[in-house]
VOMIZA-196857 format. One record per residue (C-alpha): z, y, x. Coordinates in Angstrom, 2 decimals. Last residue first. Example, Ala and Ser with C-alpha at 12.3 -4.5 7.8 and 13.67 -1.06 7.14 Angstrom:
residues 2
Z Y X
7.14 -1.06 13.67 $
7.80 -4.50 12.30 $
//
This chain:
residues 658
Z Y X
-67.55 47.50 -53.29 $
-65.81 50.53 -52.98 $
-62.89 50.91 -49.79 $
-59.61 51.88 -51.76 $
-61.08 49.34 -54.50 $
-59.71 46.77 -52.71 $
-56.58 47.99 -53.71 $
-54.12 48.73 -51.12 $
-51.07 46.35 -49.74 $
-54.18 44.56 -47.06 $
-53.08 41.56 -45.57 $
-55.15 40.55 -42.36 $
-55.64 36.67 -41.04 $
-54.06 34.62 -38.89 $
-55.07 31.30 -36.30 $
-53.45 29.08 -34.34 $
-53.67 26.61 -32.17 $
-50.11 27.25 -30.28 $
-50.02 28.31 -26.67 $
-48.95 31.88 -27.32 $
-45.23 31.25 -28.03 $
-44.18 35.07 -28.81 $
-43.24 35.02 -32.50 $
-41.35 31.75 -31.66 $
-43.06 28.50 -33.31 $
-42.62 26.99 -37.12 $
-44.75 24.93 -39.09 $
-44.12 24.50 -43.01 $
-45.64 21.70 -44.76 $
-45.47 22.05 -48.88 $
-48.92 22.02 -49.31 $
-50.42 19.52 -47.78 $
-52.34 18.21 -44.65 $
-49.68 16.76 -41.99 $
-51.03 12.73 -42.50 $
-54.86 14.20 -41.93 $
-53.96 15.19 -37.84 $
-53.55 18.05 -36.84 $
-55.88 18.45 -33.58 $
-58.52 21.48 -35.31 $
-55.01 23.66 -36.82 $
-53.31 23.28 -40.44 $
-52.31 25.14 -43.04 $
-49.13 27.14 -42.72 $
-47.07 28.73 -40.36 $
-43.47 30.09 -40.21 $
-41.65 32.05 -37.91 $
-38.94 31.38 -35.56 $
-37.00 33.85 -34.19 $
-34.54 34.45 -36.55 $
-32.86 31.62 -35.53 $
-32.94 28.56 -38.34 $
-33.96 26.72 -35.04 $
-31.62 24.50 -34.53 $
-31.45 23.62 -38.53 $
-34.76 22.37 -39.06 $
-35.11 19.12 -36.94 $
-31.18 19.21 -35.98 $
-29.94 16.56 -39.26 $
-32.53 13.85 -38.23 $
-31.62 11.10 -39.92 $
-29.78 12.52 -43.11 $
-32.45 15.43 -42.85 $
-30.62 18.42 -43.63 $
-30.42 19.83 -47.28 $
-31.76 23.18 -48.40 $
-30.36 23.92 -52.03 $
-31.94 27.31 -51.33 $
-34.96 27.23 -49.16 $
-33.68 26.85 -45.68 $
-35.37 29.88 -43.27 $
-38.51 29.77 -40.52 $
-38.68 34.20 -40.95 $
-41.74 34.99 -43.01 $
-44.37 37.08 -41.59 $
-46.97 34.49 -41.70 $
-49.05 32.82 -39.15 $
-51.91 30.19 -40.01 $
-52.24 27.15 -38.56 $
-55.48 26.58 -36.58 $
-59.05 25.04 -37.63 $
-57.96 23.90 -40.42 $
-56.38 24.30 -44.12 $
-57.02 27.81 -45.52 $
-60.77 28.29 -44.26 $
-61.54 30.35 -47.31 $
-60.05 32.99 -49.80 $
-61.93 32.68 -52.90 $
-59.34 33.02 -56.04 $
-60.02 29.52 -56.72 $
-59.62 28.27 -53.00 $
-62.47 27.46 -50.62 $
-62.20 24.33 -48.47 $
-65.75 23.25 -50.19 $
-66.83 26.01 -48.31 $
-65.98 24.51 -44.66 $
-68.30 26.82 -42.12 $
-67.25 30.14 -43.24 $
-65.12 30.84 -39.75 $
-67.48 29.33 -36.98 $
-65.84 26.06 -35.50 $
-62.11 25.56 -33.76 $
-62.24 22.89 -30.88 $
-62.17 19.17 -30.73 $
-64.68 19.14 -33.81 $
-63.69 16.29 -37.14 $
-60.06 16.58 -34.44 $
-57.73 15.43 -38.08 $
-58.54 19.24 -39.12 $
-62.10 21.46 -39.70 $
-61.91 21.96 -43.17 $
-62.56 20.93 -46.54 $
-65.63 19.10 -45.12 $
-65.07 18.54 -41.57 $
-61.72 16.46 -42.21 $
-61.64 15.13 -45.86 $
-59.03 16.06 -47.56 $
-58.43 14.09 -50.38 $
-59.22 16.14 -54.41 $
-56.93 17.55 -56.18 $
-57.99 20.83 -56.23 $
-60.02 23.13 -53.12 $
-56.73 25.04 -52.01 $
-54.66 21.86 -51.98 $
-52.60 19.95 -54.18 $
-53.28 21.67 -57.24 $
-50.31 24.27 -58.79 $
-48.79 22.03 -61.70 $
-50.04 22.77 -65.08 $
-50.71 25.70 -67.47 $
-51.88 28.08 -64.56 $
-50.36 30.51 -62.75 $
-49.78 28.76 -59.53 $
-52.69 27.23 -60.07 $
-53.71 24.05 -62.58 $
-54.72 20.92 -61.59 $
-57.62 19.19 -59.63 $
-61.74 18.72 -59.57 $
-64.01 20.50 -57.82 $
-63.33 18.84 -55.08 $
-65.00 15.49 -56.10 $
-68.31 17.51 -56.48 $
-68.11 19.16 -52.81 $
-66.83 15.82 -51.86 $
-70.33 14.20 -52.95 $
-72.17 17.36 -52.03 $
-71.34 16.47 -48.01 $
-71.14 20.28 -46.60 $
-70.06 22.08 -49.25 $
-72.72 24.02 -50.82 $
-71.96 27.93 -50.51 $
-69.86 29.67 -52.92 $
-72.06 33.25 -54.39 $
-70.60 36.53 -54.29 $
-66.76 37.83 -53.81 $
-64.55 39.38 -56.31 $
-62.87 36.44 -57.49 $
-63.36 36.35 -61.41 $
-60.47 37.57 -63.39 $
-57.14 36.15 -63.66 $
-57.65 33.89 -61.07 $
-55.42 31.28 -60.36 $
-53.24 30.94 -56.98 $
-52.73 28.21 -55.03 $
-54.22 29.34 -51.20 $
-53.99 32.86 -51.59 $
-50.67 32.59 -53.98 $
-49.66 30.25 -50.99 $
-50.05 32.59 -48.28 $
-48.27 35.48 -50.16 $
-45.24 32.73 -50.30 $
-45.41 32.71 -46.52 $
-45.78 36.66 -46.31 $
-48.57 37.53 -45.43 $
-49.70 39.30 -41.67 $
-50.03 43.16 -42.14 $
-53.00 46.10 -42.83 $
-54.66 49.37 -40.74 $
-56.73 47.06 -38.67 $
-54.81 48.25 -35.88 $
-51.25 46.83 -37.63 $
-53.08 43.28 -38.25 $
-53.92 43.38 -34.61 $
-50.72 43.94 -33.84 $
-48.75 41.44 -35.94 $
-51.26 38.67 -34.30 $
-50.72 39.46 -30.83 $
-46.79 39.32 -31.51 $
-47.47 35.97 -33.99 $
-48.97 34.69 -31.09 $
-53.20 33.78 -30.82 $
-55.54 31.73 -31.40 $
-58.81 33.81 -32.84 $
-60.78 31.94 -35.98 $
-64.25 30.36 -33.99 $
-67.19 33.05 -34.63 $
-66.94 35.21 -31.30 $
-67.24 31.74 -29.66 $
-70.88 31.94 -28.09 $
-70.13 35.43 -27.43 $
-66.86 35.01 -25.89 $
-68.77 31.84 -23.21 $
-67.42 28.82 -23.46 $
-65.33 27.43 -20.56 $
-64.93 23.54 -21.06 $
-61.63 21.94 -19.93 $
-61.84 19.85 -22.64 $
-59.21 21.35 -24.62 $
-61.36 24.13 -24.89 $
-61.05 27.57 -22.84 $
-62.39 31.07 -23.88 $
-64.26 33.02 -22.24 $
-64.03 36.18 -20.81 $
-65.76 38.97 -18.55 $
-67.71 39.67 -15.44 $
-64.86 38.82 -12.64 $
-66.16 38.97 -9.14 $
-64.55 36.79 -7.08 $
-61.33 37.14 -5.15 $
-59.16 35.21 -7.36 $
-61.37 32.30 -6.32 $
-61.23 29.61 -9.29 $
-59.17 27.47 -11.40 $
-58.47 29.44 -14.07 $
-55.57 31.61 -15.55 $
-55.63 32.47 -19.45 $
-54.55 36.03 -20.60 $
-51.90 37.73 -19.35 $
-51.90 39.89 -15.70 $
-54.08 42.85 -14.72 $
-56.31 45.35 -16.24 $
-58.68 47.06 -14.14 $
-62.39 46.72 -16.48 $
-61.09 42.25 -16.01 $
-58.64 41.92 -13.17 $
-58.10 38.68 -11.10 $
-55.01 35.93 -10.91 $
-56.97 32.90 -12.01 $
-60.88 33.05 -12.47 $
-62.88 30.14 -14.82 $
-66.36 29.89 -13.60 $
-69.47 31.26 -15.69 $
-70.83 31.53 -12.48 $
-71.01 35.42 -12.64 $
-66.89 35.16 -12.63 $
-64.79 34.14 -15.49 $
-61.15 35.41 -16.98 $
-59.58 32.82 -19.18 $
-58.75 33.29 -22.81 $
-56.60 30.49 -24.62 $
-53.33 32.25 -23.89 $
-54.93 35.27 -25.48 $
-55.62 38.98 -23.83 $
-53.72 41.60 -21.52 $
-50.23 40.00 -21.36 $
-48.11 41.09 -18.16 $
-45.18 38.94 -19.45 $
-42.90 41.71 -18.81 $
-45.33 43.82 -20.29 $
-46.81 42.55 -23.61 $
-43.12 40.56 -24.24 $
-41.48 44.50 -23.62 $
-44.53 45.43 -26.46 $
-43.49 42.69 -28.89 $
-39.46 43.36 -29.13 $
-40.34 47.23 -29.89 $
-42.91 46.26 -32.27 $
-47.03 46.93 -31.46 $
-49.48 48.80 -32.84 $
-48.20 52.10 -31.32 $
-48.06 51.05 -27.76 $
-50.99 51.08 -26.94 $
-52.22 48.78 -23.69 $
-53.09 45.80 -24.92 $
-55.20 47.07 -28.20 $
-57.27 49.33 -25.95 $
-60.15 49.66 -27.63 $
-61.89 46.74 -25.74 $
-59.11 44.20 -26.96 $
-59.10 44.97 -30.59 $
-62.69 44.57 -30.57 $
-62.38 41.43 -28.65 $
-59.83 40.51 -31.33 $
-63.37 40.99 -34.02 $
-65.17 38.71 -31.48 $
-63.06 35.93 -31.57 $
-62.56 35.67 -35.59 $
-60.18 36.78 -38.01 $
-59.03 34.34 -40.69 $
-61.53 34.42 -44.13 $
-61.43 36.06 -46.76 $
-59.11 38.63 -45.39 $
-56.44 39.41 -48.23 $
-55.43 42.31 -51.13 $
-52.61 42.05 -52.77 $
-50.94 42.19 -55.82 $
-46.85 41.84 -56.31 $
-45.19 38.03 -55.48 $
-42.70 36.43 -57.84 $
-41.29 33.26 -55.59 $
-40.27 29.86 -57.06 $
-38.96 27.54 -55.34 $
-39.11 23.54 -54.87 $
-36.61 21.59 -53.02 $
-37.40 21.27 -49.89 $
-39.57 21.36 -47.20 $
-37.42 22.43 -44.60 $
-35.46 18.83 -44.68 $
-39.09 17.05 -43.66 $
-41.25 15.34 -46.30 $
-41.97 12.15 -47.69 $
-41.74 10.98 -51.03 $
-45.38 11.57 -51.81 $
-45.60 8.49 -53.66 $
-42.22 6.46 -52.41 $
-40.77 7.78 -55.93 $
-43.04 5.95 -58.07 $
-42.87 2.95 -56.09 $
-39.40 3.24 -55.92 $
-37.80 0.30 -58.36 $
-41.29 -2.26 -57.22 $
-39.16 -2.44 -53.91 $
-41.81 -3.39 -51.56 $
-40.47 -0.97 -48.59 $
-36.95 -1.80 -48.94 $
-34.54 0.12 -50.52 $
-30.92 0.71 -49.72 $
-28.59 -0.02 -52.27 $
-26.41 -2.40 -50.31 $
-25.69 -0.37 -47.38 $
-27.25 -1.01 -44.30 $
-25.00 -3.66 -42.73 $
-22.67 -2.86 -39.84 $
-23.58 -3.71 -35.94 $
-26.91 -2.40 -35.37 $
-25.75 0.42 -33.18 $
-26.66 3.53 -35.36 $
-24.67 1.57 -38.26 $
-27.76 1.78 -41.09 $
-27.60 3.83 -44.34 $
-30.57 5.93 -44.12 $
-32.32 4.52 -46.85 $
-30.43 4.49 -50.21 $
-27.80 5.56 -48.79 $
-28.40 8.59 -47.09 $
-30.74 10.11 -49.83 $
-33.99 11.02 -48.41 $
-35.92 8.19 -50.65 $
-34.84 10.29 -53.97 $
-36.97 12.70 -53.34 $
-36.04 16.46 -53.02 $
-38.62 18.39 -55.41 $
-41.34 20.20 -53.38 $
-41.33 23.32 -51.40 $
-42.81 26.91 -52.03 $
-44.00 27.73 -55.94 $
-45.84 30.99 -55.72 $
-45.54 33.52 -59.27 $
-48.01 35.89 -60.32 $
-49.45 39.56 -58.95 $
-53.59 39.11 -58.40 $
-55.05 38.24 -55.24 $
-57.72 40.68 -54.18 $
-60.28 39.04 -51.55 $
-61.13 40.93 -48.45 $
-64.59 40.48 -46.71 $
-63.67 41.87 -43.15 $
-66.88 42.01 -41.26 $
-65.92 45.18 -39.60 $
-62.59 46.17 -39.88 $
-61.98 48.51 -42.86 $
-62.69 46.20 -45.50 $
-65.26 44.67 -47.18 $
-65.90 43.72 -50.83 $
-68.09 41.56 -51.42 $
-70.88 42.05 -54.34 $
-69.65 42.81 -57.72 $
-69.84 39.19 -59.77 $
-73.24 38.74 -62.15 $
-72.55 35.02 -61.94 $
-73.06 35.14 -58.70 $
-75.65 31.82 -59.26 $
-75.92 30.50 -55.61 $
-76.03 26.93 -57.34 $
-72.67 25.70 -56.13 $
-71.38 28.44 -58.26 $
-69.73 31.66 -57.31 $
-66.56 32.62 -55.64 $
-66.18 33.78 -52.00 $
-65.53 32.73 -48.69 $
-67.71 34.46 -47.01 $
-70.55 32.21 -46.99 $
-72.79 34.41 -49.71 $
-75.81 34.61 -48.12 $
-75.76 38.02 -47.36 $
-72.23 38.10 -46.66 $
-72.30 35.13 -44.33 $
-75.22 36.95 -42.15 $
-72.96 40.44 -41.99 $
-70.71 38.28 -41.03 $
-72.47 36.75 -38.12 $
-74.01 40.78 -36.79 $
-70.10 41.21 -36.79 $
-69.18 38.55 -34.83 $
-72.04 39.32 -31.98 $
-71.05 42.81 -32.02 $
-67.33 41.86 -30.83 $
-68.66 39.52 -28.31 $
-71.22 42.04 -27.19 $
-68.41 44.39 -27.36 $
-65.37 41.89 -25.21 $
-68.28 40.78 -22.69 $
-68.72 37.29 -21.52 $
-71.96 37.25 -23.25 $
-73.19 39.85 -21.06 $
-73.76 37.18 -17.94 $
-76.31 36.12 -19.42 $
-75.38 32.15 -20.40 $
-76.20 29.41 -17.80 $
-79.41 27.24 -18.05 $
-79.64 24.30 -19.44 $
-77.05 21.20 -19.29 $
-75.05 19.39 -22.69 $
-71.85 21.55 -22.36 $
-73.36 23.76 -25.82 $
-71.69 27.11 -26.33 $
-74.84 29.26 -25.87 $
-77.10 27.19 -24.19 $
-74.32 26.45 -21.02 $
-70.45 25.97 -21.41 $
-69.23 26.48 -17.70 $
-66.94 24.29 -16.52 $
-62.49 24.61 -16.13 $
-59.67 25.15 -14.37 $
-56.14 24.90 -15.17 $
-54.55 23.11 -18.26 $
-53.10 25.06 -20.66 $
-55.85 22.83 -23.15 $
-54.07 20.30 -22.04 $
-50.73 21.37 -23.61 $
-52.01 22.27 -26.92 $
-53.45 19.00 -26.74 $
-49.94 17.05 -25.79 $
-48.16 18.96 -28.32 $
-51.00 18.31 -30.96 $
-50.61 14.64 -30.56 $
-47.23 15.11 -30.77 $
-47.18 16.41 -34.29 $
-49.04 12.39 -35.60 $
-46.33 11.12 -33.73 $
-43.02 12.65 -35.47 $
-45.21 11.92 -38.84 $
-45.06 8.40 -37.92 $
-41.91 8.16 -37.27 $
-40.23 9.99 -40.23 $
-42.68 7.50 -41.94 $
-40.83 4.73 -40.59 $
-37.68 5.33 -41.48 $
-39.23 5.88 -45.42 $
-40.62 3.09 -45.51 $
-37.84 1.43 -45.17 $
-37.77 -1.47 -42.11 $
-38.50 -4.91 -43.36 $
-42.57 -5.53 -43.19 $
-42.26 -3.55 -39.34 $
-39.50 -5.71 -37.58 $
-42.35 -7.48 -35.16 $
-44.64 -4.39 -34.67 $
-41.54 -2.28 -33.94 $
-40.77 -4.77 -31.76 $
-43.48 -4.69 -29.58 $
-43.81 -1.09 -29.87 $
-40.28 -0.69 -27.85 $
-40.96 -3.09 -25.54 $
-44.55 -1.34 -24.76 $
-43.01 2.14 -23.90 $
-40.25 0.31 -21.91 $
-42.78 -0.72 -19.76 $
-45.31 1.98 -19.88 $
-42.13 4.45 -18.90 $
-41.29 1.50 -15.36 $
-44.82 1.73 -15.09 $
-45.01 5.20 -14.75 $
-42.03 6.13 -11.99 $
-38.74 7.74 -13.67 $
-38.45 11.39 -13.25 $
-36.55 13.01 -10.05 $
-33.68 15.69 -10.04 $
-33.59 14.10 -13.91 $
-34.29 16.87 -16.44 $
-31.11 17.04 -18.55 $
-30.77 15.80 -22.07 $
-31.24 18.50 -24.96 $
-29.12 20.78 -26.74 $
-30.47 23.86 -28.00 $
-32.05 26.59 -25.45 $
-30.86 29.99 -23.90 $
-32.30 30.01 -20.01 $
-35.54 30.17 -21.29 $
-34.90 34.13 -22.14 $
-37.91 35.89 -23.54 $
-39.57 32.74 -25.22 $
-35.94 31.36 -25.73 $
-36.25 27.17 -24.87 $
-37.59 24.76 -27.21 $
-37.37 21.53 -25.22 $
-37.73 17.66 -25.88 $
-35.12 15.30 -26.97 $
-34.39 11.39 -26.77 $
-36.09 10.28 -23.51 $
-33.09 10.94 -21.55 $
-31.20 9.36 -23.53 $
-33.41 5.97 -25.28 $
-34.07 5.68 -21.18 $
-30.72 5.15 -20.12 $
-30.28 3.02 -23.10 $
-32.72 0.43 -22.28 $
-32.67 -2.62 -24.00 $
-30.30 -1.20 -26.63 $
-28.43 -3.92 -29.00 $
-31.29 -4.63 -32.61 $
-30.80 -4.52 -35.58 $
-34.22 -3.67 -36.67 $
-32.83 -1.13 -38.89 $
-30.57 0.34 -36.74 $
-33.56 0.30 -34.03 $
-35.87 2.31 -36.30 $
-34.84 6.40 -35.42 $
-33.61 5.73 -31.78 $
-36.87 3.50 -31.57 $
-39.19 5.81 -32.77 $
-38.12 8.80 -30.75 $
-37.43 6.67 -27.85 $
-41.40 5.44 -27.66 $
-42.47 9.12 -28.31 $
-40.45 10.32 -25.70 $
-41.27 8.30 -22.71 $
-45.22 9.16 -23.01 $
-44.02 12.74 -23.83 $
-41.43 12.92 -20.46 $
-44.69 12.14 -18.60 $
-46.66 15.39 -19.47 $
-44.09 17.66 -18.13 $
-41.25 19.00 -20.33 $
-41.95 22.19 -22.24 $
-41.64 26.25 -21.86 $
-43.37 26.22 -18.52 $
-46.41 25.29 -20.34 $
-48.91 23.48 -17.49 $
-46.25 20.96 -16.73 $
-47.59 18.27 -14.20 $
-45.86 15.79 -13.75 $
-48.57 13.29 -15.72 $
-51.55 14.64 -13.88 $
-51.99 12.20 -11.45 $
-51.59 9.51 -13.75 $
-54.34 11.15 -16.02 $
-54.60 14.07 -18.32 $
-57.17 13.29 -21.08 $
-57.53 9.30 -19.80 $
-54.45 7.57 -19.78 $
-52.20 10.15 -21.57 $
-54.25 11.53 -23.95 $
-55.90 7.35 -24.50 $
-52.60 5.99 -24.87 $
-51.93 9.12 -27.40 $
-54.68 8.60 -29.45 $
-53.75 4.60 -29.51 $
-50.19 4.95 -30.53 $
-51.24 7.16 -32.91 $
-53.71 4.61 -34.49 $
-50.92 1.57 -34.29 $
-48.82 4.27 -36.30 $
-51.33 4.93 -38.98 $
-52.14 0.94 -39.03 $
-48.42 0.41 -39.60 $
-47.92 3.20 -42.35 $
-50.67 1.39 -44.06 $
-48.90 -2.14 -43.65 $
-45.39 -0.96 -44.53 $
-45.80 -3.15 -48.19 $
-48.13 -1.92 -51.47 $
-48.25 0.23 -54.42 $
-45.67 2.90 -53.29 $
-48.73 5.19 -52.44 $
-48.05 6.01 -48.70 $
-50.60 8.08 -48.14 $
-50.56 11.57 -47.37 $
-51.08 14.93 -48.08 $
-49.47 16.11 -51.58 $
-45.81 14.32 -50.27 $
-46.04 11.71 -47.47 $
-47.48 9.41 -45.32 $
-51.02 10.24 -44.57 $
-54.65 9.18 -44.53 $
-57.62 10.76 -46.55 $
-54.13 12.70 -48.59 $
-52.61 13.33 -51.51 $
-52.43 10.52 -53.42 $
-53.16 8.03 -50.52 $
-56.01 7.03 -49.11 $
-56.85 3.53 -47.83 $
-57.12 2.89 -44.08 $
-59.99 1.92 -42.72 $
-58.90 -2.01 -40.83 $
-58.38 -0.86 -37.22 $
-61.06 -1.82 -34.51 $
-61.67 1.51 -33.33 $
-58.41 2.52 -33.53 $
-57.03 -0.02 -31.47 $
-56.05 -3.58 -32.60 $
-53.12 -5.04 -33.64 $
-50.38 -3.68 -31.14 $
-52.43 -5.15 -28.00 $
-54.97 -2.66 -28.25 $
-58.86 -2.13 -29.05 $
-60.82 0.01 -27.51 $
-62.59 3.31 -28.82 $
-64.13 5.11 -26.43 $
-62.61 7.97 -24.70 $
-61.51 11.47 -25.65 $
-58.44 11.13 -27.72 $
-58.36 13.56 -30.86 $
-59.26 10.33 -33.65 $
-60.91 10.63 -36.71 $
-63.09 7.34 -35.62 $
-64.17 9.43 -32.51 $
-65.52 12.64 -34.04 $
-67.13 14.78 -31.82 $
-68.53 18.16 -32.64 $
-70.19 20.31 -29.79 $
-68.20 21.61 -27.06 $
-67.57 18.83 -24.72 $
-66.08 16.15 -24.10 $
-49.47 18.33 -30.23 $
-40.50 21.57 -32.34 $
-39.82 24.70 -33.10 $
-43.78 24.11 -33.57 $
-43.39 21.15 -35.12 $
-43.62 18.94 -31.93 $
-42.62 21.29 -29.19 $
-38.93 20.96 -30.72 $
-38.35 17.49 -29.59 $
-34.99 16.51 -31.89 $
-32.61 13.99 -31.69 $
-29.32 15.13 -31.68 $
-26.80 14.52 -29.26 $
-23.01 14.27 -30.36 $
-22.47 10.99 -29.92 $
-23.54 11.49 -25.89 $
-23.68 8.15 -24.43 $
-22.35 5.68 -27.12 $
-25.07 6.63 -28.99 $
-25.13 8.00 -32.87 $
-28.94 9.07 -34.26 $
-28.78 7.29 -37.23 $
-25.38 8.13 -39.29 $
-25.13 11.94 -37.63 $
//
């Protein structure tokens, strides 16, 4: 490999599989300048912190971004926009390490399948340096750290001894001050050389760091302990919630009541206009599960991926020698080159996003909104984790060996609402999230733990999309009489054009009327005269908190149906934000795949029939990554992802009436 050749380990690929799945306050809404940190905005030595930055202008496909369909390199300027994004991400990760995690917790491994937090503090600068140093033409100043922090781990969930090539963990990790100094040295050199770096390489570093913010956050979410959320989900004080707020049955009932209210008010993701006129359309079709509004998706063609951009040619932007000893290819195009002005718009993408492929998709029906915590609570209450027939053979073995009885984001709670570790609920032991309470305490039920350590009663979180592994999602969909969508079906639901008016009542107004009007625009769908729209809602640039809960608009999932401006033309809602959406598609290359010239193992190490494709975005996903072609990937039984899912039915909606 050209860019990543290092004298200590020439064959070492640089990839942290915890980045993109293969690859990162209070219960109330918090938006600190679109950041995922929990500290006040501060200045920084690298050109100003988040609070002091100039606003980042939107690019052709995103509020803030780097690449195609979602991101913000417009090809008209220099690298300053990318450096603004990189500085923003530096400030976010600094806040996470300094405040959210803290020096005292840096050696913790809340997820055994990942390295300790300290590793990631070194990995972020090491990756950026190893990627960009060939173009800076600077000799290594700390080759040991360049190697040690070059690549993370994504071991096999069932057999962690199986893992891709990576540097071995040292007997003792380097001290925090030394890693901090290494980070600062790397950043100073990047800032100094920013103007002459190739846009494609700098964009790669930006997206890598953006993904790691989410990696760190889902690791933080597994830290033990937690404080009770009072007043039905607010941690601002007040009386504790009643004990019934933690029970499975109460959560299921709360979710069903909320779904009924959404149907009455037209907030189920269906069609209609912004004035509430249903245009004579039929009432929403309710599927076999309580509150499950179902949308019919006609047969048609889905377009996956996108054309491979010229900027990924090794001779154009990735031709430098890894040790800075050779001159980059003469065909290398600097960031200001007018030759690539049009190519640069939407140029960046990971190798698994290319090329574009067309897929014929049969008609199907799909849940208009993701499965909620309350709906999943009904599955748990019905013995979902103890009933063999809902699970595949491999998934059922995992449930038994790992002792799984609930989602990893759920924790047992005692009568005071405190998290309790190692105790059973209703006679079921093991599994679920742990806690910091007394194992001997009386357990009354379940709660959802947020990234800020708040323990939210199931009833208060009943309308949030539930975050589970693919294995758990598969079991639920089998119980519900359906299945998960394929990647192509997800694209049909998100970007298809209805052959007739979508099933459903009226569409609710968006939270921001101006954004709602902008979202009305867009190109043709998968079956239209033009190309598919860049986003489910059309051509409007993604706005965090309007089109969905992404970009840390809220530091936990929000109620399903809360972002009607993000609804697709077919009436399917909440496709972007709150959680990455599981599909049943095995992560594999598109026909014509070519490995990334600077990062050849990013995808190829995980074309292993064990990783599956996820689409959309989570609440913690940077707006940079919001684009139609982006493919996240995780193992089927990796339960820590900020995820969600919905149910697909092969039978027509007429089978349920309506």
